[in-house]
Chimera marker file (.cmm) of the C-alpha trace (Angstrom):
<marker_set name="trace">
<marker id="1" x="0.113" y="0.010" z="0.133" r="1" g="1" b="0" radius="0.5"/>
<marker id="2" x="2.741" y="2.476" z="0.799" r="1" g="1" b="0" radius="0.5"/>
<marker id="3" x="4.604" y="2.009" z="-2.523" r="1" g="1" b="0" radius="0.5"/>
<marker id="4" x="1.232" y="2.296" z="-4.508" r="1" g="1" b="0" radius="0.5"/>
<marker id="5" x="0.249" y="5.390" z="-2.776" r="1" g="1" b="0" radius="0.5"/>
<marker id="6" x="3.649" y="7.099" z="-2.946" r="1" g="1" b="0" radius="0.5"/>
<marker id="7" x="3.484" y="6.420" z="-6.741" r="1" g="1" b="0" radius="0.5"/>
<marker id="8" x="-0.085" y="7.630" z="-7.165" r="1" g="1" b="0" radius="0.5"/>
<marker id="9" x="1.022" y="10.776" z="-5.131" r="1" g="1" b="0" radius="0.5"/>
<marker id="10" x="3.790" y="11.334" z="-7.723" r="1" g="1" b="0" radius="0.5"/>
<marker id="11" x="1.720" y="11.167" z="-10.435" r="1" g="1" b="0" radius="0.5"/>
<marker id="12" x="-0.591" y="13.504" z="-8.764" r="1" g="1" b="0" radius="0.5"/>
<marker id="13" x="2.453" y="15.935" z="-8.617" r="1" g="1" b="0" radius="0.5"/>
<marker id="14" x="2.509" y="15.930" z="-12.478" r="1" g="1" b="0" radius="0.5"/>
<marker id="15" x="-0.913" y="16.695" z="-12.984" r="1" g="1" b="0" radius="0.5"/>
<marker id="16" x="-2.299" y="20.495" z="-11.711" r="1" g="1" b="0" radius="0.5"/>
<marker id="17" x="-5.802" y="19.145" z="-10.783" r="1" g="1" b="0" radius="0.5"/>
<marker id="18" x="-9.148" y="21.131" z="-10.164" r="1" g="1" b="0" radius="0.5"/>
<marker id="19" x="-7.972" y="22.384" z="-6.819" r="1" g="1" b="0" radius="0.5"/>
<marker id="20" x="-4.487" y="22.768" z="-7.682" r="1" g="1" b="0" radius="0.5"/>
<marker id="21" x="-1.253" y="21.402" z="-6.367" r="1" g="1" b="0" radius="0.5"/>
<marker id="22" x="-0.898" y="23.181" z="-3.214" r="1" g="1" b="0" radius="0.5"/>
<marker id="23" x="-4.507" y="22.375" z="-1.927" r="1" g="1" b="0" radius="0.5"/>
<marker id="24" x="-3.977" y="18.821" z="-3.003" r="1" g="1" b="0" radius="0.5"/>
<marker id="25" x="-0.842" y="18.623" z="-1.059" r="1" g="1" b="0" radius="0.5"/>
<marker id="26" x="-1.774" y="20.180" z="1.993" r="1" g="1" b="0" radius="0.5"/>
<marker id="27" x="-5.211" y="18.177" z="2.099" r="1" g="1" b="0" radius="0.5"/>
<marker id="28" x="-2.590" y="15.078" z="1.509" r="1" g="1" b="0" radius="0.5"/>
<marker id="29" x="-0.810" y="15.329" z="4.278" r="1" g="1" b="0" radius="0.5"/>
<marker id="30" x="-3.813" y="16.104" z="6.509" r="1" g="1" b="0" radius="0.5"/>
<marker id="31" x="-5.257" y="12.733" z="5.222" r="1" g="1" b="0" radius="0.5"/>
<marker id="32" x="-1.939" y="11.102" z="5.657" r="1" g="1" b="0" radius="0.5"/>
<marker id="33" x="-1.738" y="11.950" z="9.515" r="1" g="1" b="0" radius="0.5"/>
<marker id="34" x="-5.364" y="11.218" z="9.944" r="1" g="1" b="0" radius="0.5"/>
<marker id="35" x="-4.916" y="7.856" z="8.070" r="1" g="1" b="0" radius="0.5"/>
<marker id="36" x="-1.698" y="6.890" z="10.023" r="1" g="1" b="0" radius="0.5"/>
<marker id="37" x="-3.344" y="7.420" z="13.343" r="1" g="1" b="0" radius="0.5"/>
<marker id="38" x="-6.610" y="5.725" z="12.634" r="1" g="1" b="0" radius="0.5"/>
<marker id="39" x="-5.105" y="2.648" z="10.765" r="1" g="1" b="0" radius="0.5"/>
<marker id="40" x="-2.441" y="2.464" z="13.840" r="1" g="1" b="0" radius="0.5"/>
<marker id="41" x="-4.863" y="2.738" z="16.607" r="1" g="1" b="0" radius="0.5"/>
<marker id="42" x="-7.901" y="1.216" z="15.336" r="1" g="1" b="0" radius="0.5"/>
<marker id="43" x="-8.550" y="-2.448" z="16.922" r="1" g="1" b="0" radius="0.5"/>
<marker id="44" x="-5.701" y="-2.701" z="19.849" r="1" g="1" b="0" radius="0.5"/>
<marker id="45" x="-8.306" y="-3.634" z="22.260" r="1" g="1" b="0" radius="0.5"/>
<marker id="46" x="-8.917" y="-6.635" z="20.106" r="1" g="1" b="0" radius="0.5"/>
<marker id="47" x="-5.828" y="-7.456" z="19.504" r="1" g="1" b="0" radius="0.5"/>
<marker id="48" x="-4.575" y="-7.166" z="23.372" r="1" g="1" b="0" radius="0.5"/>
<marker id="49" x="-7.513" y="-9.608" z="24.140" r="1" g="1" b="0" radius="0.5"/>
<marker id="50" x="-6.441" y="-11.870" z="21.662" r="1" g="1" b="0" radius="0.5"/>
<marker id="51" x="-3.203" y="-12.003" z="22.765" r="1" g="1" b="0" radius="0.5"/>
<marker id="52" x="-3.882" y="-12.238" z="26.425" r="1" g="1" b="0" radius="0.5"/>
<marker id="53" x="-5.795" y="-15.283" z="25.798" r="1" g="1" b="0" radius="0.5"/>
<marker id="54" x="-3.046" y="-17.103" z="23.651" r="1" g="1" b="0" radius="0.5"/>
<marker id="55" x="-2.778" y="-20.611" z="24.129" r="1" g="1" b="0" radius="0.5"/>
<marker id="56" x="0.382" y="-22.675" z="23.581" r="1" g="1" b="0" radius="0.5"/>
<marker id="57" x="0.147" y="-23.799" z="19.704" r="1" g="1" b="0" radius="0.5"/>
<marker id="58" x="-0.650" y="-27.523" z="19.864" r="1" g="1" b="0" radius="0.5"/>
<marker id="59" x="0.553" y="-30.412" z="17.745" r="1" g="1" b="0" radius="0.5"/>
<marker id="60" x="-2.146" y="-30.308" z="15.215" r="1" g="1" b="0" radius="0.5"/>
<marker id="61" x="-2.280" y="-26.545" z="14.979" r="1" g="1" b="0" radius="0.5"/>
<marker id="62" x="-1.786" y="-25.360" z="11.745" r="1" g="1" b="0" radius="0.5"/>
<marker id="63" x="0.497" y="-22.506" z="11.549" r="1" g="1" b="0" radius="0.5"/>
<marker id="64" x="1.677" y="-21.229" z="8.243" r="1" g="1" b="0" radius="0.5"/>
<marker id="65" x="4.886" y="-19.517" z="7.327" r="1" g="1" b="0" radius="0.5"/>
<marker id="66" x="5.059" y="-15.448" z="7.244" r="1" g="1" b="0" radius="0.5"/>
<marker id="67" x="5.660" y="-15.625" z="3.644" r="1" g="1" b="0" radius="0.5"/>
<marker id="68" x="2.823" y="-17.860" z="3.058" r="1" g="1" b="0" radius="0.5"/>
<marker id="69" x="0.339" y="-15.587" z="4.827" r="1" g="1" b="0" radius="0.5"/>
<marker id="70" x="1.817" y="-12.761" z="2.990" r="1" g="1" b="0" radius="0.5"/>
<marker id="71" x="1.213" y="-14.209" z="-0.421" r="1" g="1" b="0" radius="0.5"/>
<marker id="72" x="-2.250" y="-15.454" z="0.234" r="1" g="1" b="0" radius="0.5"/>
<marker id="73" x="-3.241" y="-11.648" z="1.780" r="1" g="1" b="0" radius="0.5"/>
<marker id="74" x="-1.874" y="-10.386" z="-1.259" r="1" g="1" b="0" radius="0.5"/>
<marker id="75" x="-3.881" y="-12.733" z="-3.427" r="1" g="1" b="0" radius="0.5"/>
<marker id="76" x="-7.247" y="-12.383" z="-1.754" r="1" g="1" b="0" radius="0.5"/>
<marker id="77" x="-6.615" y="-8.554" z="-1.533" r="1" g="1" b="0" radius="0.5"/>
<marker id="78" x="-5.329" y="-7.952" z="-5.049" r="1" g="1" b="0" radius="0.5"/>
<marker id="79" x="-8.085" y="-6.351" z="-6.700" r="1" g="1" b="0" radius="0.5"/>
<marker id="80" x="-9.169" y="-4.143" z="-3.665" r="1" g="1" b="0" radius="0.5"/>
<marker id="81" x="-5.440" y="-3.084" z="-4.006" r="1" g="1" b="0" radius="0.5"/>
<marker id="82" x="-5.332" y="-2.381" z="-7.609" r="1" g="1" b="0" radius="0.5"/>
<marker id="83" x="-8.921" y="-0.811" z="-7.404" r="1" g="1" b="0" radius="0.5"/>
<marker id="84" x="-7.543" y="1.887" z="-4.542" r="1" g="1" b="0" radius="0.5"/>
<marker id="85" x="-4.441" y="2.522" z="-6.638" r="1" g="1" b="0" radius="0.5"/>
<marker id="86" x="-6.873" y="3.196" z="-9.633" r="1" g="1" b="0" radius="0.5"/>
<marker id="87" x="-9.228" y="5.245" z="-7.707" r="1" g="1" b="0" radius="0.5"/>
<marker id="88" x="-5.996" y="7.217" z="-6.287" r="1" g="1" b="0" radius="0.5"/>
<marker id="89" x="-4.840" y="7.848" z="-9.363" r="1" g="1" b="0" radius="0.5"/>
<marker id="90" x="-7.945" y="9.085" z="-11.008" r="1" g="1" b="0" radius="0.5"/>
<marker id="91" x="-8.610" y="11.397" z="-7.835" r="1" g="1" b="0" radius="0.5"/>
<marker id="92" x="-5.196" y="13.207" z="-9.129" r="1" g="1" b="0" radius="0.5"/>
<marker id="93" x="-7.561" y="15.035" z="-11.655" r="1" g="1" b="0" radius="0.5"/>
<marker id="94" x="-9.530" y="16.493" z="-8.657" r="1" g="1" b="0" radius="0.5"/>
<marker id="95" x="-7.395" y="17.276" z="-5.994" r="1" g="1" b="0" radius="0.5"/>
<marker id="96" x="-3.554" y="16.283" z="-6.729" r="1" g="1" b="0" radius="0.5"/>
<marker id="97" x="-1.645" y="14.079" z="-4.257" r="1" g="1" b="0" radius="0.5"/>
<marker id="98" x="-4.172" y="13.681" z="-1.541" r="1" g="1" b="0" radius="0.5"/>
<marker id="99" x="-5.903" y="10.248" z="-2.295" r="1" g="1" b="0" radius="0.5"/>
<marker id="100" x="-2.043" y="8.734" z="-3.080" r="1" g="1" b="0" radius="0.5"/>
<marker id="101" x="-1.052" y="10.133" z="0.596" r="1" g="1" b="0" radius="0.5"/>
<marker id="102" x="-4.000" y="8.519" z="2.156" r="1" g="1" b="0" radius="0.5"/>
<marker id="103" x="-3.237" y="5.150" z="0.592" r="1" g="1" b="0" radius="0.5"/>
<marker id="104" x="0.443" y="5.803" z="1.836" r="1" g="1" b="0" radius="0.5"/>
<marker id="105" x="-0.802" y="6.972" z="5.226" r="1" g="1" b="0" radius="0.5"/>
<marker id="106" x="-2.573" y="3.633" z="5.297" r="1" g="1" b="0" radius="0.5"/>
<marker id="107" x="0.189" y="1.347" z="4.296" r="1" g="1" b="0" radius="0.5"/>
<marker id="108" x="2.274" y="3.369" z="6.869" r="1" g="1" b="0" radius="0.5"/>
<marker id="109" x="-0.451" y="2.677" z="9.630" r="1" g="1" b="0" radius="0.5"/>
<marker id="110" x="-0.441" y="-1.247" z="9.093" r="1" g="1" b="0" radius="0.5"/>
<marker id="111" x="3.520" y="-0.880" z="9.250" r="1" g="1" b="0" radius="0.5"/>
<marker id="112" x="2.971" y="0.701" z="12.610" r="1" g="1" b="0" radius="0.5"/>
<marker id="113" x="0.921" y="-1.636" z="13.813" r="1" g="1" b="0" radius="0.5"/>
<marker id="114" x="3.172" y="-4.444" z="12.821" r="1" g="1" b="0" radius="0.5"/>
<marker id="115" x="5.823" y="-2.703" z="14.746" r="1" g="1" b="0" radius="0.5"/>
<marker id="116" x="3.728" y="-2.537" z="17.677" r="1" g="1" b="0" radius="0.5"/>
<marker id="117" x="2.565" y="-5.911" z="17.940" r="1" g="1" b="0" radius="0.5"/>
<marker id="118" x="6.224" y="-7.111" z="17.362" r="1" g="1" b="0" radius="0.5"/>
<marker id="119" x="7.281" y="-4.896" z="20.617" r="1" g="1" b="0" radius="0.5"/>
<marker id="120" x="4.379" y="-6.866" z="22.264" r="1" g="1" b="0" radius="0.5"/>
<marker id="121" x="5.857" y="-10.342" z="21.006" r="1" g="1" b="0" radius="0.5"/>
<marker id="122" x="9.134" y="-9.388" z="22.361" r="1" g="1" b="0" radius="0.5"/>
<marker id="123" x="8.107" y="-8.353" z="25.535" r="1" g="1" b="0" radius="0.5"/>
<marker id="124" x="6.047" y="-11.429" z="26.191" r="1" g="1" b="0" radius="0.5"/>
<marker id="125" x="8.779" y="-13.480" z="24.797" r="1" g="1" b="0" radius="0.5"/>
<marker id="126" x="6.509" y="-15.321" z="22.225" r="1" g="1" b="0" radius="0.5"/>
<marker id="127" x="5.364" y="-15.355" z="18.869" r="1" g="1" b="0" radius="0.5"/>
<marker id="128" x="1.460" y="-14.926" z="18.101" r="1" g="1" b="0" radius="0.5"/>
<marker id="129" x="0.018" y="-16.942" z="15.557" r="1" g="1" b="0" radius="0.5"/>
<marker id="130" x="-3.520" y="-17.345" z="13.766" r="1" g="1" b="0" radius="0.5"/>
<marker id="131" x="-4.956" y="-20.706" z="13.081" r="1" g="1" b="0" radius="0.5"/>
<marker id="132" x="-5.203" y="-21.140" z="9.071" r="1" g="1" b="0" radius="0.5"/>
<marker id="133" x="-8.844" y="-22.556" z="9.389" r="1" g="1" b="0" radius="0.5"/>
<marker id="134" x="-9.944" y="-19.393" z="11.109" r="1" g="1" b="0" radius="0.5"/>
<marker id="135" x="-8.791" y="-16.838" z="8.736" r="1" g="1" b="0" radius="0.5"/>
<marker id="136" x="-11.403" y="-15.983" z="5.905" r="1" g="1" b="0" radius="0.5"/>
<marker id="137" x="-10.859" y="-17.158" z="2.255" r="1" g="1" b="0" radius="0.5"/>
<marker id="138" x="-8.897" y="-14.080" z="1.213" r="1" g="1" b="0" radius="0.5"/>
<marker id="139" x="-6.175" y="-14.783" z="3.940" r="1" g="1" b="0" radius="0.5"/>
<marker id="140" x="-7.061" y="-11.830" z="5.966" r="1" g="1" b="0" radius="0.5"/>
<marker id="141" x="-9.006" y="-10.826" z="9.139" r="1" g="1" b="0" radius="0.5"/>
<marker id="142" x="-6.188" y="-11.542" z="11.924" r="1" g="1" b="0" radius="0.5"/>
<marker id="143" x="-8.394" y="-10.042" z="14.788" r="1" g="1" b="0" radius="0.5"/>
<marker id="144" x="-11.795" y="-11.020" z="12.612" r="1" g="1" b="0" radius="0.5"/>
<marker id="145" x="-14.758" y="-12.481" z="14.418" r="1" g="1" b="0" radius="0.5"/>
<marker id="146" x="-13.656" y="-15.958" z="13.309" r="1" g="1" b="0" radius="0.5"/>
<marker id="147" x="-10.365" y="-15.997" z="15.405" r="1" g="1" b="0" radius="0.5"/>
<marker id="148" x="-11.480" y="-16.752" z="19.079" r="1" g="1" b="0" radius="0.5"/>
<marker id="149" x="-7.768" y="-16.608" z="20.441" r="1" g="1" b="0" radius="0.5"/>
<marker id="150" x="-4.321" y="-16.467" z="19.100" r="1" g="1" b="0" radius="0.5"/>
<marker id="151" x="-1.871" y="-19.195" z="19.269" r="1" g="1" b="0" radius="0.5"/>
<marker id="152" x="1.605" y="-18.563" z="20.808" r="1" g="1" b="0" radius="0.5"/>
<marker id="153" x="4.903" y="-20.326" z="19.997" r="1" g="1" b="0" radius="0.5"/>
<marker id="154" x="8.622" y="-19.332" z="21.414" r="1" g="1" b="0" radius="0.5"/>
<marker id="155" x="10.371" y="-16.918" z="19.878" r="1" g="1" b="0" radius="0.5"/>
<marker id="156" x="12.597" y="-19.073" z="17.967" r="1" g="1" b="0" radius="0.5"/>
<marker id="157" x="9.622" y="-20.772" z="16.072" r="1" g="1" b="0" radius="0.5"/>
<marker id="158" x="8.976" y="-20.658" z="12.384" r="1" g="1" b="0" radius="0.5"/>
<marker id="159" x="10.285" y="-18.082" z="9.580" r="1" g="1" b="0" radius="0.5"/>
<marker id="160" x="8.921" y="-15.262" z="11.183" r="1" g="1" b="0" radius="0.5"/>
<marker id="161" x="10.408" y="-12.516" z="13.605" r="1" g="1" b="0" radius="0.5"/>
<marker id="162" x="8.284" y="-10.717" z="16.054" r="1" g="1" b="0" radius="0.5"/>
<marker id="163" x="5.920" y="-8.166" z="14.285" r="1" g="1" b="0" radius="0.5"/>
<marker id="164" x="5.722" y="-10.671" z="11.334" r="1" g="1" b="0" radius="0.5"/>
<marker id="165" x="9.111" y="-9.689" z="9.600" r="1" g="1" b="0" radius="0.5"/>
<marker id="166" x="11.133" y="-11.976" z="7.997" r="1" g="1" b="0" radius="0.5"/>
<marker id="167" x="13.587" y="-13.551" z="10.330" r="1" g="1" b="0" radius="0.5"/>
<marker id="168" x="17.244" y="-12.716" z="9.719" r="1" g="1" b="0" radius="0.5"/>
<marker id="169" x="19.361" y="-15.206" z="10.886" r="1" g="1" b="0" radius="0.5"/>
<marker id="170" x="20.345" y="-18.061" z="9.050" r="1" g="1" b="0" radius="0.5"/>
<marker id="171" x="20.594" y="-20.828" z="11.832" r="1" g="1" b="0" radius="0.5"/>
<marker id="172" x="17.062" y="-21.066" z="13.582" r="1" g="1" b="0" radius="0.5"/>
<marker id="173" x="17.207" y="-22.220" z="17.509" r="1" g="1" b="0" radius="0.5"/>
<link id1="1" id2="2" r="1" g="1" b="0" radius="0.2"/>
<link id1="2" id2="3" r="1" g="1" b="0" radius="0.2"/>
<link id1="3" id2="4" r="1" g="1" b="0" radius="0.2"/>
<link id1="4" id2="5" r="1" g="1" b="0" radius="0.2"/>
<link id1="5" id2="6" r="1" g="1" b="0" radius="0.2"/>
<link id1="6" id2="7" r="1" g="1" b="0" radius="0.2"/>
<link id1="7" id2="8" r="1" g="1" b="0" radius="0.2"/>
<link id1="8" id2="9" r="1" g="1" b="0" radius="0.2"/>
<link id1="9" id2="10" r="1" g="1" b="0" radius="0.2"/>
<link id1="10" id2="11" r="1" g="1" b="0" radius="0.2"/>
<link id1="11" id2="12" r="1" g="1" b="0" radius="0.2"/>
<link id1="12" id2="13" r="1" g="1" b="0" radius="0.2"/>
<link id1="13" id2="14" r="1" g="1" b="0" radius="0.2"/>
<link id1="14" id2="15" r="1" g="1" b="0" radius="0.2"/>
<link id1="15" id2="16" r="1" g="1" b="0" radius="0.2"/>
<link id1="16" id2="17" r="1" g="1" b="0" radius="0.2"/>
<link id1="17" id2="18" r="1" g="1" b="0" radius="0.2"/>
<link id1="18" id2="19" r="1" g="1" b="0" radius="0.2"/>
<link id1="19" id2="20" r="1" g="1" b="0" radius="0.2"/>
<link id1="20" id2="21" r="1" g="1" b="0" radius="0.2"/>
<link id1="21" id2="22" r="1" g="1" b="0" radius="0.2"/>
<link id1="22" id2="23" r="1" g="1" b="0" radius="0.2"/>
<link id1="23" id2="24" r="1" g="1" b="0" radius="0.2"/>
<link id1="24" id2="25" r="1" g="1" b="0" radius="0.2"/>
<link id1="25" id2="26" r="1" g="1" b="0" radius="0.2"/>
<link id1="26" id2="27" r="1" g="1" b="0" radius="0.2"/>
<link id1="27" id2="28" r="1" g="1" b="0" radius="0.2"/>
<link id1="28" id2="29" r="1" g="1" b="0" radius="0.2"/>
<link id1="29" id2="30" r="1" g="1" b="0" radius="0.2"/>
<link id1="30" id2="31" r="1" g="1" b="0" radius="0.2"/>
<link id1="31" id2="32" r="1" g="1" b="0" radius="0.2"/>
<link id1="32" id2="33" r="1" g="1" b="0" radius="0.2"/>
<link id1="33" id2="34" r="1" g="1" b="0" radius="0.2"/>
<link id1="34" id2="35" r="1" g="1" b="0" radius="0.2"/>
<link id1="35" id2="36" r="1" g="1" b="0" radius="0.2"/>
<link id1="36" id2="37" r="1" g="1" b="0" radius="0.2"/>
<link id1="37" id2="38" r="1" g="1" b="0" radius="0.2"/>
<link id1="38" id2="39" r="1" g="1" b="0" radius="0.2"/>
<link id1="39" id2="40" r="1" g="1" b="0" radius="0.2"/>
<link id1="40" id2="41" r="1" g="1" b="0" radius="0.2"/>
<link id1="41" id2="42" r="1" g="1" b="0" radius="0.2"/>
<link id1="42" id2="43" r="1" g="1" b="0" radius="0.2"/>
<link id1="43" id2="44" r="1" g="1" b="0" radius="0.2"/>
<link id1="44" id2="45" r="1" g="1" b="0" radius="0.2"/>
<link id1="45" id2="46" r="1" g="1" b="0" radius="0.2"/>
<link id1="46" id2="47" r="1" g="1" b="0" radius="0.2"/>
<link id1="47" id2="48" r="1" g="1" b="0" radius="0.2"/>
<link id1="48" id2="49" r="1" g="1" b="0" radius="0.2"/>
<link id1="49" id2="50" r="1" g="1" b="0" radius="0.2"/>
<link id1="50" id2="51" r="1" g="1" b="0" radius="0.2"/>
<link id1="51" id2="52" r="1" g="1" b="0" radius="0.2"/>
<link id1="52" id2="53" r="1" g="1" b="0" radius="0.2"/>
<link id1="53" id2="54" r="1" g="1" b="0" radius="0.2"/>
<link id1="54" id2="55" r="1" g="1" b="0" radius="0.2"/>
<link id1="55" id2="56" r="1" g="1" b="0" radius="0.2"/>
<link id1="56" id2="57" r="1" g="1" b="0" radius="0.2"/>
<link id1="57" id2="58" r="1" g="1" b="0" radius="0.2"/>
<link id1="58" id2="59" r="1" g="1" b="0" radius="0.2"/>
<link id1="59" id2="60" r="1" g="1" b="0" radius="0.2"/>
<link id1="60" id2="61" r="1" g="1" b="0" radius="0.2"/>
<link id1="61" id2="62" r="1" g="1" b="0" radius="0.2"/>
<link id1="62" id2="63" r="1" g="1" b="0" radius="0.2"/>
<link id1="63" id2="64" r="1" g="1" b="0" radius="0.2"/>
<link id1="64" id2="65" r="1" g="1" b="0" radius="0.2"/>
<link id1="65" id2="66" r="1" g="1" b="0" radius="0.2"/>
<link id1="66" id2="67" r="1" g="1" b="0" radius="0.2"/>
<link id1="67" id2="68" r="1" g="1" b="0" radius="0.2"/>
<link id1="68" id2="69" r="1" g="1" b="0" radius="0.2"/>
<link id1="69" id2="70" r="1" g="1" b="0" radius="0.2"/>
<link id1="70" id2="71" r="1" g="1" b="0" radius="0.2"/>
<link id1="71" id2="72" r="1" g="1" b="0" radius="0.2"/>
<link id1="72" id2="73" r="1" g="1" b="0" radius="0.2"/>
<link id1="73" id2="74" r="1" g="1" b="0" radius="0.2"/>
<link id1="74" id2="75" r="1" g="1" b="0" radius="0.2"/>
<link id1="75" id2="76" r="1" g="1" b="0" radius="0.2"/>
<link id1="76" id2="77" r="1" g="1" b="0" radius="0.2"/>
<link id1="77" id2="78" r="1" g="1" b="0" radius="0.2"/>
<link id1="78" id2="79" r="1" g="1" b="0" radius="0.2"/>
<link id1="79" id2="80" r="1" g="1" b="0" radius="0.2"/>
<link id1="80" id2="81" r="1" g="1" b="0" radius="0.2"/>
<link id1="81" id2="82" r="1" g="1" b="0" radius="0.2"/>
<link id1="82" id2="83" r="1" g="1" b="0" radius="0.2"/>
<link id1="83" id2="84" r="1" g="1" b="0" radius="0.2"/>
<link id1="84" id2="85" r="1" g="1" b="0" radius="0.2"/>
<link id1="85" id2="86" r="1" g="1" b="0" radius="0.2"/>
<link id1="86" id2="87" r="1" g="1" b="0" radius="0.2"/>
<link id1="87" id2="88" r="1" g="1" b="0" radius="0.2"/>
<link id1="88" id2="89" r="1" g="1" b="0" radius="0.2"/>
<link id1="89" id2="90" r="1" g="1" b="0" radius="0.2"/>
<link id1="90" id2="91" r="1" g="1" b="0" radius="0.2"/>
<link id1="91" id2="92" r="1" g="1" b="0" radius="0.2"/>
<link id1="92" id2="93" r="1" g="1" b="0" radius="0.2"/>
<link id1="93" id2="94" r="1" g="1" b="0" radius="0.2"/>
<link id1="94" id2="95" r="1" g="1" b="0" radius="0.2"/>
<link id1="95" id2="96" r="1" g="1" b="0" radius="0.2"/>
<link id1="96" id2="97" r="1" g="1" b="0" radius="0.2"/>
<link id1="97" id2="98" r="1" g="1" b="0" radius="0.2"/>
<link id1="98" id2="99" r="1" g="1" b="0" radius="0.2"/>
<link id1="99" id2="100" r="1" g="1" b="0" radius="0.2"/>
<link id1="100" id2="101" r="1" g="1" b="0" radius="0.2"/>
<link id1="101" id2="102" r="1" g="1" b="0" radius="0.2"/>
<link id1="102" id2="103" r="1" g="1" b="0" radius="0.2"/>
<link id1="103" id2="104" r="1" g="1" b="0" radius="0.2"/>
<link id1="104" id2="105" r="1" g="1" b="0" radius="0.2"/>
<link id1="105" id2="106" r="1" g="1" b="0" radius="0.2"/>
<link id1="106" id2="107" r="1" g="1" b="0" radius="0.2"/>
<link id1="107" id2="108" r="1" g="1" b="0" radius="0.2"/>
<link id1="108" id2="109" r="1" g="1" b="0" radius="0.2"/>
<link id1="109" id2="110" r="1" g="1" b="0" radius="0.2"/>
<link id1="110" id2="111" r="1" g="1" b="0" radius="0.2"/>
<link id1="111" id2="112" r="1" g="1" b="0" radius="0.2"/>
<link id1="112" id2="113" r="1" g="1" b="0" radius="0.2"/>
<link id1="113" id2="114" r="1" g="1" b="0" radius="0.2"/>
<link id1="114" id2="115" r="1" g="1" b="0" radius="0.2"/>
<link id1="115" id2="116" r="1" g="1" b="0" radius="0.2"/>
<link id1="116" id2="117" r="1" g="1" b="0" radius="0.2"/>
<link id1="117" id2="118" r="1" g="1" b="0" radius="0.2"/>
<link id1="118" id2="119" r="1" g="1" b="0" radius="0.2"/>
<link id1="119" id2="120" r="1" g="1" b="0" radius="0.2"/>
<link id1="120" id2="121" r="1" g="1" b="0" radius="0.2"/>
<link id1="121" id2="122" r="1" g="1" b="0" radius="0.2"/>
<link id1="122" id2="123" r="1" g="1" b="0" radius="0.2"/>
<link id1="123" id2="124" r="1" g="1" b="0" radius="0.2"/>
<link id1="124" id2="125" r="1" g="1" b="0" radius="0.2"/>
<link id1="125" id2="126" r="1" g="1" b="0" radius="0.2"/>
<link id1="126" id2="127" r="1" g="1" b="0" radius="0.2"/>
<link id1="127" id2="128" r="1" g="1" b="0" radius="0.2"/>
<link id1="128" id2="129" r="1" g="1" b="0" radius="0.2"/>
<link id1="129" id2="130" r="1" g="1" b="0" radius="0.2"/>
<link id1="130" id2="131" r="1" g="1" b="0" radius="0.2"/>
<link id1="131" id2="132" r="1" g="1" b="0" radius="0.2"/>
<link id1="132" id2="133" r="1" g="1" b="0" radius="0.2"/>
<link id1="133" id2="134" r="1" g="1" b="0" radius="0.2"/>
<link id1="134" id2="135" r="1" g="1" b="0" radius="0.2"/>
<link id1="135" id2="136" r="1" g="1" b="0" radius="0.2"/>
<link id1="136" id2="137" r="1" g="1" b="0" radius="0.2"/>
<link id1="137" id2="138" r="1" g="1" b="0" radius="0.2"/>
<link id1="138" id2="139" r="1" g="1" b="0" radius="0.2"/>
<link id1="139" id2="140" r="1" g="1" b="0" radius="0.2"/>
<link id1="140" id2="141" r="1" g="1" b="0" radius="0.2"/>
<link id1="141" id2="142" r="1" g="1" b="0" radius="0.2"/>
<link id1="142" id2="143" r="1" g="1" b="0" radius="0.2"/>
<link id1="143" id2="144" r="1" g="1" b="0" radius="0.2"/>
<link id1="144" id2="145" r="1" g="1" b="0" radius="0.2"/>
<link id1="145" id2="146" r="1" g="1" b="0" radius="0.2"/>
<link id1="146" id2="147" r="1" g="1" b="0" radius="0.2"/>
<link id1="147" id2="148" r="1" g="1" b="0" radius="0.2"/>
<link id1="148" id2="149" r="1" g="1" b="0" radius="0.2"/>
<link id1="149" id2="150" r="1" g="1" b="0" radius="0.2"/>
<link id1="150" id2="151" r="1" g="1" b="0" radius="0.2"/>
<link id1="151" id2="152" r="1" g="1" b="0" radius="0.2"/>
<link id1="152" id2="153" r="1" g="1" b="0" radius="0.2"/>
<link id1="153" id2="154" r="1" g="1" b="0" radius="0.2"/>
<link id1="154" id2="155" r="1" g="1" b="0" radius="0.2"/>
<link id1="155" id2="156" r="1" g="1" b="0" radius="0.2"/>
<link id1="156" id2="157" r="1" g="1" b="0" radius="0.2"/>
<link id1="157" id2="158" r="1" g="1" b="0" radius="0.2"/>
<link id1="158" id2="159" r="1" g="1" b="0" radius="0.2"/>
<link id1="159" id2="160" r="1" g="1" b="0" radius="0.2"/>
<link id1="160" id2="161" r="1" g="1" b="0" radius="0.2"/>
<link id1="161" id2="162" r="1" g="1" b="0" radius="0.2"/>
<link id1="162" id2="163" r="1" g="1" b="0" radius="0.2"/>
<link id1="163" id2="164" r="1" g="1" b="0" radius="0.2"/>
<link id1="164" id2="165" r="1" g="1" b="0" radius="0.2"/>
<link id1="165" id2="166" r="1" g="1" b="0" radius="0.2"/>
<link id1="166" id2="167" r="1" g="1" b="0" radius="0.2"/>
<link id1="167" id2="168" r="1" g="1" b="0" radius="0.2"/>
<link id1="168" id2="169" r="1" g="1" b="0" radius="0.2"/>
<link id1="169" id2="170" r="1" g="1" b="0" radius="0.2"/>
<link id1="170" id2="171" r="1" g="1" b="0" radius="0.2"/>
<link id1="171" id2="172" r="1" g="1" b="0" radius="0.2"/>
<link id1="172" id2="173" r="1" g="1" b="0" radius="0.2"/>
</marker_set>
């Protein structure tokens, strides 16, 4: 989302638009700040409640790699992401840059939420997982109604680092 928004905002700088670049950039910055705040802080209570109720992952729980989860999410949401990018490009003719920065703000908010979740995982010394059968068909909704509790494993499990980032070390403990 970040890169799609930055690209759409960059294209918006080339188009004068109905309102003009100055107003579009100022509106875009305001929308960026609001989007970052809203996306970062939305549903935090739900994430905390699910993390508190996390049970140790059992032998029969199916937990998938971070890369598989990202690929499934992108595959399930590709049309929505494309539509959001096209709308951001189209809005440049009315209010240049604004919709692109809104999209970039949503991506930044998701990144900050992942960093916050990663800090919680490091503090609790456990990775949090969602069972695959609790995710919806598009691979999303990690805090949705179908998710009753997270599963937890040790910090060295799988290929993920706290917050869902790729594990950087070659040797797993």
